[in-house]
N, C-alpha and C positions, 0 to 999 in steps of 0.2 A: 183734544178736550180744551175747553177754556173755562177758567175759574176766576171769579171776581171776589177778592178779599177786601172787606171793609174793616179797617182796624178799630172802628168804633164798636164792633161786635166782640172784640177781644179785650175785655176789661181787666182780666187777671189771668194767671197761669191756667187755672182749671177751665175757665170759660174759653180761653184761647184754644186749648187742645180739643175741647169738645166741638167748637166751631170748625176747626180744621178737619177733624175726623168726619164731620158731617159733609162739609164742602167737597172734600176729596174722596169721600166714601172709603176711608181707610178701613182695613180689616179690624176685627174685634181685638186682635193681639197687639194693636198699636199701643206702644208704651206710654204715650202722653207725656213725653219729655223731648228735649231738644235733640238728643242723640237718635232717638227713634224717628223723629221727624226727618232729620238729615238722611237716615238710611232709606226711608220710603221715597223721599224726593229724588235721591240719586238713582233710584231704580225705575222712575216713572217713564212712561212712553211720552210721546209728543204732548206737551201741556203748556198752554199759555196762562200765566197767572197775572192778573191785573190787580194791582194794589192801590187802594184809595185811602186817603187821609193818613198817609205815612207820617207827616209832621206832627200830628196830634196823637200818635200811638203811645200807649203806656210803655213803661220801661221794659217790661218783659216782652211785650210785642215787638219792640225794637230789636231785641235779641233774636226773636223768631225771624224777623226780616233779614237779619244777618245770616241765619241758617239758610234761608231761601237763596240769598246771594251766593253763599259758598257752594251750595248744591248745584246752582245753575252753572258754575264754573266747571264742575265735574260732568254734569249731564247736559249735553248740548240740546237735548229735546225739551229741557225746562227753560222756558222763555219768560222773563219778568218784564212787566211794564208798570211803571209808577205813574199814577194819575192823581193830581191834587185837586 
């Protein structure tokens, strides 16, 4: 699976988690917080995530990107690409 994430779509905490839930088709029990995100990312099968507009990301979105980086260190199937 390949998912493109545009940080412009993640304006604040609530919008960011709704956007991620939709993009990754997370289950309804997704907790919409950083811990829940980490848990799901570390369990994913082969997934390439392309992140655009990283430098313009909101403060909370930057925390989300840190979660993606941490999860990719644990899950070899989670591959991140940053595109500016």
